[in-house]
Every structure is written in structure tokens, then in C-alpha cells.
N, C-alpha and C positions, 0 to 999 in steps of 0.2 A: 417240347418246343423246340424250334431250328435256330441254329446259331444268329442268322439274318433275324428270325422275329425277335429274340431277345435282343439285339441292337436297337430293332427299331422301339422294342417297349421304352427301354433305356434312354432313347433319345428323346421320347416323348414323354418322361419324365422331368430331367433335367429343364427339357421345355417351361414345363407346366409350373416346375420349382422358380424358377426362373420369369416366370410372368409376374407370380404371386409374389415376388420379393418387391420387383417393380412396382406393382400396381400398392403394396404398404406402405415403399417410400413417396409413393407419390401421394396418397391417403396424409399421410404425416406432413409432408409440405403444405400442404393447402391447409392445414389443420395448422399449422404454424403460420402462415399467409392472413389467415383470419381472424388472429388475435388482436380485439382491437387496439389501436393507437395508443389510443387514450389509456385503457388498462395497461397497455406495459408501459406507459408515461407514469401513473399512479404507484407503479412496481417497483419503478426506478426509484421514486422523490422521497419513497417511504424506506427506503434503505438507505440514501442520503439523508436526510433529513431526521426522520423517526428518533427520538431518543438519543436523541446528539446534543452535544451543548455549544454555542456559538455567540461571539461578540455582539450586541447588538448595536450597529453604528449609527442610527437613527430614528428616531419616531417621527415617521412623514405625515401621520395624521394621528387621531386618539386608537385607531382600530387596524393601524399599518405602519412595521416598521420596518427597516433594510437591516438583515445579518452579511457581517462579512466574512461571506464565503460565494464564490461565483457562481454563478447561475447563465449557463447556455453562452451567449455573447457578454451578458452584464456582471457587471465584476463585483457585482452584490444580489443579497436573492431574498426579493422583497416579499414579505408574509403578509398577509389577513387573515388577522384573529378572525377563530371558528365560532360561527356563533352568536358575535352580538355585532353591532352595527351602533357607532358612534355620531353624533352631530358632525356636519363636515365640516371642514375648511379648508379645503384646498380642490375639492371639486370645480373642474372647469363650467360646468353648465350650472352649480347652484352657486347661490352665495350662503356666507360664513352663517352656521345656524345656529340657534340658542344652544348653548353651552358645549358647543365645538372647543372655544380656545381653551375652555376649562380642560376638557376630555384628551386634547394634545398634552398637554400643560403636566395633568398625571401620568400618561403616558412615559413619559417624557422623564420625569421622576423617578417613576417605578422600574423603566428599560433602559433608558438610552445609557450607553456606555457600561453596560453590565452584562456578565457571561447569563446562558439564561439557556435551558435545557427546552427543547423543540418536541410536539407531540402532534402526530399524525391520523387520520382517521384512513384504514387502510383502502377502503370504496371509490375514495374522491379526495385528491391532492391537490389541484388547484380551481379557479374560481373562472371568469370568462376571461379576465384581463393577463391571467397564465400566472397569477401572485398564489403560492405554495400558501393553502389552508393549514390554519397551526391551534393549536392549545399552546402558550408559552410559560412556562415555568420559572418564577423569578429566584432568584439568590436566597429569599428568605423561606421556597417550596410553596407558596403561594401561586396559584394562575392570573397572570394577566386579564384573560378573558373576565374570569367571575370576578376578581377584584372592579373592575371595570364598571359592572352591571350594581354588584352590593352594594358601592358607592356612589350609582346614582349616577356613571360618566355614559351611560350605555344602555340601549338598547337591546331585549332578546330579542335575534333577529328569527322570527317563524319561517321565513320564506325558502327556507332549506333545510332539510333533517340533517341530525347531526348525531354524534355519541351521547352528546347532554345535553339535548333540545329538553327536555322535560327539566332537568335541574336548572336551567340555564330561565327558563320560566317565572320555578319558582325564586329563584334571585329576585329576577325583575319585579315581582311581586310583593317581595319582604321589601325592597327600597321602595317601592311607591305609598305602602302602607304606612312605613316610614318618613315620608316625605323626606328623602336622603340627595342629592345632588340636583338633577336637573326636575326631580319630581316634586321641589318645592314650590316652583310657579309655573313650569311650563305650560303653555296651551296648544289646543287642539290644533289650531294653525301654525305650530313650531314641531311639530311633530314630523318628521321622514312621512312621506308623502307614501311608501308603499304603509306604512303602518296605520295611518289612516284609513285605507282602504281594507286592511286588513281586519283591522282592530278598530268600529267608530266608535264601539262603546267604553275604550279605555279610559279615559278622563271623567267619564262619570262615576257618581257616587254610590 
């Protein structure tokens, strides 16, 4: 092979290698760009909040609290307790519901002004209102989510799957059989609308 031929072969090899590197970089760039922003946000939330301790500034509702840590432009982080739904007291389009004030008072006494530990499911960290979905562990080691269910201040939220889904259904069932809290006198019309639709036979004996 002549010197000129060797030079041509060398140049072609270099061009081929350069093209391969460019294609590989382009592929990885596309992969990075296609990571859903929601997934990236969930990872970021998980790193920031999961298994971390915070001060509870305020009990907003039975199933909603504010933590003393900034979240974006907000000076606090709003937490929606995962897997439970307490009767409304602050919803702009809903009147105060049966046992709502009692649920709020329970959460206030249990968590407000106290240091809690927060746990998140890795797959989904926020609800449609951008609130952090969390399991909140109280200073005594108990979980606020579970206490609300066990004492009859909340309903097991079956609209969304989560890691404690079946356990929370059990806790609700035990509280209902024992007629604890709201289960003592609640009527079908006093149930949340989503509960009426999903579990029409809930109060039947």
C-alpha cells in the first residue's frame, strides 16, 4: 500500500471515529432531554424531604400541614398526608363537613409546633395542587396518617395507589367496626362525594 493510500485510509478512520462520537453524544443528549420533568421533580423532592425532620408550622386542615422549610417561591412547604382524606373545613367550594373541625383539631394537637419526620413514595411526590404527598411520623414514632384513620378522623383514600394502600383500608375498616370518631354517627350524605361514588355500600351492615 502506497503512502498516499495509507493516508487516505487513516483520514477515513479518523472521520468515522469522529462521526461515531458525535452520534453517541447526540443520542445521550436526546435521552437526557426526554426525562419527564415530573420524574425529575419527584427525584428532587425525594432527596430534599424523604427521611428528613422538619418543624410543623401549622395544621391547615385535618390532612394538610405546613412545614418550616421553603418550597420554590413559598417560605413554607405544604404537605398533603398521603393515603387519607379528612372531612373538609377550608375548601373554597365545599361547606364545612361532618367531623371536619374535630379532624383539624386532632392534627393540630398531634403535630403543630412539633418536629416530625417525613417519608415520601419515590414514584410520585406531589398532588395536582403541587403539595408534597407524605407520610408524617410524629415525635412518639406513630404516623399521623395512620392515627387519623385508627381514631376515626379520616377516610382511607382509594382514589390513588400508594405504598400503604391496603394497610390503610384495614385501619379504616377496624375504626368503622369499632364506631370510632366519625364512624359513630356519619350518614351516607355526609361522606365525601368521591367516597359515595366509589363505595356506595360502605355504611351498609
